[in-house]
C-alpha positions as CSV (number, residue, x, y, z in Angstrom):
1,M,-26.1,2.9,-6.0
2,I,-22.5,3.6,-7.0
3,E,-19.8,1.9,-5.0
4,F,-16.7,4.0,-4.3
5,V,-13.5,1.9,-3.9
6,P,-10.6,3.9,-2.5
7,I,-7.0,3.3,-3.5
8,M,-4.4,2.5,-0.8
9,L,-0.7,3.3,-1.2
10,F,2.1,1.0,0.0
11,I,5.7,1.9,0.2
12,L,8.2,-0.9,0.0
13,G,11.9,-0.4,1.0
14,W,14.9,-2.7,1.1
15,H,18.5,-2.3,2.0
16,P,21.1,-3.7,-0.4
17,D,23.0,-5.3,2.5
18,R,20.0,-7.0,4.0
19,I,18.9,-9.5,1.4
20,G,15.3,-10.7,1.9
21,E,14.3,-8.0,4.4
22,I,11.5,-5.7,3.1
23,D,10.1,-2.7,5.0
24,L,6.5,-2.3,4.1
25,Q,4.7,0.9,5.0
26,R,1.1,2.1,4.4
27,P,0.8,5.8,4.7
28,Q,-2.6,6.7,6.3
29,I,-4.1,8.2,3.2
30,L,-6.5,6.9,0.6
31,F,-6.9,8.1,-3.0
32,A,-9.9,8.5,-5.2
33,T,-8.1,7.4,-8.3
34,M,-5.2,5.1,-9.3
35,A,-3.6,8.0,-11.1
36,E,-3.5,10.2,-7.9
37,C,-2.1,7.3,-5.9
38,E,0.6,6.6,-8.5
39,Q,1.7,10.2,-8.6
40,A,1.9,10.5,-4.8
41,G,3.6,7.1,-4.5
42,A,6.2,8.0,-7.1
43,T,7.0,11.3,-5.3
44,M,7.1,9.7,-1.9
45,S,9.3,6.7,-2.9
46,A,11.7,8.9,-4.8
47,R,12.1,11.3,-1.9
48,M,12.6,8.4,0.5
49,S,15.2,6.8,-1.7
50,Q,17.0,10.1,-2.2
51,A,17.1,10.7,1.6
52,A,18.5,7.2,2.3
53,Q,21.0,7.4,-0.5
54,D,23.9,8.8,1.6
55,K,22.8,7.1,4.9
56,S,21.7,3.5,4.5
57,G,21.5,3.1,0.8
58,A,17.9,1.8,1.1
59,V,15.8,1.9,-2.0
60,Y,12.1,2.5,-2.0
61,M,9.3,1.8,-4.5
62,H,5.5,2.1,-4.3
63,R,2.4,0.0,-5.2
64,C,-1.2,1.2,-5.3
65,M,-4.0,-1.2,-4.7
66,A,-7.8,-0.8,-4.5
67,T,-9.3,-1.6,-1.1
68,P,-11.5,-4.7,-1.1
69,A,-15.0,-4.1,-2.4
70,A,-17.9,-4.1,0.0
71,S,-19.0,-7.5,-1.3
72,E,-15.7,-9.0,-0.1
73,F,-16.3,-7.6,3.4
74,D,-19.9,-9.0,3.3
75,A,-18.7,-12.4,2.2
76,A,-16.0,-12.5,5.0
77,W,-18.5,-11.5,7.6
78,A,-21.0,-14.2,6.4
79,Q,-18.2,-16.7,6.6
80,L,-17.3,-15.7,10.2
81,E,-21.0,-15.9,11.2
82,K,-21.3,-19.3,9.6
83,Q,-18.2,-20.6,11.5
84,G,-19.5,-19.2,14.8
85,Q,-22.7,-21.2,14.6
């Protein structure tokens, strides 16, 4: 059996006048490959930074991460069951 692990996109934004505050967003889309996620993330974050340039001055960047593997979910579930008994 082949396990498919989708890739999640995260958009991070920060305003230069609000040190330490980070806006974290996860668009509700998954990607089949890291390359697809990177391309979409670069496009989204560039557009968002451009749109904010004249308004708030916020800057956006992206990160792509694989969703946890099924084995991680299984281990977490087993731990919950163990704690419940």
